[in-house]
Structures are given as structure tokens and as C-alpha cells.
C-alpha positions, -999 to 999 in steps of 0.1 A, spaced: -39 35 434 -24 0 436 -17 -20 406 -9 -56 397 12 -64 367 9 -98 350 37 -109 325 35 -136 298 68 -144 282 72 -165 250 97 -166 223 74 -143 203 69 -114 227 66 -102 263 30 -93 270 20 -73 301 -14 -65 316 -15 -37 342 -46 -41 365 -59 -15 388 -80 -20 421 -111 -17 400 -100 -44 377 -95 -20 348 -68 -34 325 -42 -19 301 -22 -44 280 9 -40 261 31 -61 240 69 -60 232 77 -84 203 109 -105 203 105 -122 170 81 -122 141 95 -149 119 111 -183 124 146 -168 112 143 -142 140 132 -168 165 163 -190 157 186 -162 168 169 -151 201 195 -152 230 185 -157 267 198 -121 273 175 -107 248 145 -125 265 157 -112 300 163 -76 288 129 -75 270 112 -87 302 128 -58 321 119 -34 293 83 -46 294 81 -39 332 96 -5 326 71 4 300 42 -6 321 57 15 351 59 45 328 21 46 325 18 54 361 46 82 364 20 110 360 2 98 391 24 100 423 0 79 443 -1 50 416 23 21 420 29 -14 410 24 -34 442 28 -69 428 40 -85 397 28 -121 385 46 -142 361 18 -162 344 22 -192 322 56 -185 308 63 -205 276 83 -238 279 88 -237 242 126 -231 245 157 -246 259 188 -228 272 221 -248 276 244 -229 300 281 -234 311 291 -238 347 288 -201 354 252 -200 341 263 -183 309 243 -192 276 262 -212 252 241 -205 221 206 -188 211 176 -204 226 166 -239 211 130 -239 202 123 -271 182 137 -269 147 139 -303 129 132 -323 161 101 -342 153 123 -370 139 134 -377 175 99 -379 187 91 -403 158 121 -425 168 110 -425 204 76 -435 193 89 -463 173 109 -477 201 79 -476 225 96 -448 247 72 -421 239 43 -439 257 64 -448 287 76 -411 293 41 -397 287 27 -419 313 51 -406 338 50 -370 328 12 -370 323 14 -350 291 23 -355 254 58 -356 242 62 -329 216 89 -318 193 96 -287 214 95 -307 247 129 -299 265 139 -335 267 135 -338 229 154 -307 224 183 -321 246 184 -351 223 187 -329 193 215 -310 210 233 -341 221 233 -355 184 235 -325 164 254 -299 183 278 -322 204 304 -295 210 277 -274 228 263 -304 246 297 -313 260 301 -277 274 266 -275 289 264 -279 327 230 -265 333 196 -265 314 169 -239 318 137 -229 302 125 -195 296 108 -195 331 137 -209 349 162 -184 333 142 -154 341 137 -166 377 174 -171 381 184 -138 366 158 -119 387 161 -137 420 192 -159 418 173 -190 423 177 -221 400 142 -235 407 113 -252 389 78 -261 399 65 -297 399 41 -290 371 67 -273 349 92 -302 357 67 -325 343 64 -306 311 101 -309 305 96 -347 297 124 -355 323 102 -357 354 82 -386 369 51 -375 385 45 -409 401 78 -409 421 82 -370 423 117 -373 411 137 -365 379 131 -396 358 160 -422 356 149 -432 321 149 -399 306 180 -389 322 198 -420 309 186 -412 274 195 -377 275 229 -383 293 221 -358 320 223 -359 358 200 -341 383 227 -316 388 221 -302 353 185 -295 362 167 -269 385 155 -277 420 119 -289 420 101 -269 446 66 -255 454 67 -217 449 29 -213 445 27 -195 478 62 -179 478 68 -143 471 102 -129 456 119 -95 456 142 -79 431 176 -64 436 184 -27 436 199 -31 401 167 -45 387 146 -19 405 167 8 389 165 -6 354 128 -9 356 118 21 378 97 -1 403 102 -2 440 124 -29 456 93 -35 478 73 -48 449 65 -85 454 67 -111 427 46 -143 424 52 -172 401 24 -193 387 
């Protein structure tokens, strides 16, 4: 029996759904945080390790049946509610930023007429947890970390990077950062100027809807799945 595993990652938990060829489903959830205090201390490594643990737990359900295997893994709508500032070697500089005390930046941008300008280009609402807003918070309230940061990633970007070694983001996800202009299909000059970033700090925008990815031997060993398992990103 061949199985598909879907994974949904957020700052609260990693949820998996194991689906067989008859569309029978088994769901499981590994928590990351249950309170705001816990969520404020979550590190990128915790999220990555919990993702691998979730895959391993799902695979354990099939060990009693030698013919059963996970053939493909699909990362579904991974939350964008989190920002990870990283150094030049892609090492995290602090726990994941998720939007504490950031509404004041949205309010200030709205008063200056900037919110409407950015929303027209990104095609979405600017929220207190939008990565662009989180970067403004970091710039003003954690300047030491901001000065050291060379790369910025969301949950999805970071998991992709750790699993496959690719610093990429889809067009749709790029728009959700508040830093991308869907009209020009480029990182937005205005948002970059306000945040003080250059495009080198951000992932490469690419269409990975039809791409498949494979894992390393190390990840296969940690999760128990085959290196031949294909991964899809949505």
C-alpha cells in the first residue's frame, strides 16, 4: 500500500495526515506551543526538529506492514506567521518573531498612507504578523540582531532550506511577506527601502508548484523514510 503524507506547520504545532490509496486518513499532531509565553521562545531548530519528528511518527504507523510505504510528502499551507533572522551562515540569531507588540507599526504605516500603497502591490492586507512589519519591529527594537541579520526566512523557507538546501519562495508566499510587488513581479523597492533590506537578504522567488524534491541520507535516517520519497511544496 502506498501512502501520501501531508504536513501543516505552524508556531503552535506540526500536523500530519497519512492518506492511503483508498483515501482513508490518519491524523496526528505534535504540539510546539500552547501559550504565548511558550510561543515567544520557539527556535527555528525546534520547528525543524519537530517537523522531522512528525514525519518519523507517521512512518512508525506503517512499520508493521512491510509492503506499506510513504511514497510522497506534501507540505501544505505552512504558516507565514513567523520571521527568522539568520546570520551569513544561515544560523538563527533569536527565537522566531511572530508579532508581539507590532500593531503600532501597522497603525503608523496606515497614518502615513503607506499601508494602502503596499496592499495594492501585494494584493493582501498588511497585518501585525506580516514579515515586513516584523522586520520594522526588529529594526527599531532589536537593532543589535537587525545589524547581524543577513538572511530572513519564514517557517516555510527555513524548512525548505534545512531539508533541501534551497533558499527559495513561491510568488504567492513572497506577496504575503509584504515585501513583494505582484505587478512588477519583483521585490518591492518601497518596502525594501523602508525595511533597510536588499534583495540578497530574501529568498529567490521561483515557481515550485510542479517541482519535486528529495531528502538527504541524514534526513532519511532520522525519519525512517526512503530517500526515494518525493516531496512537493504547495
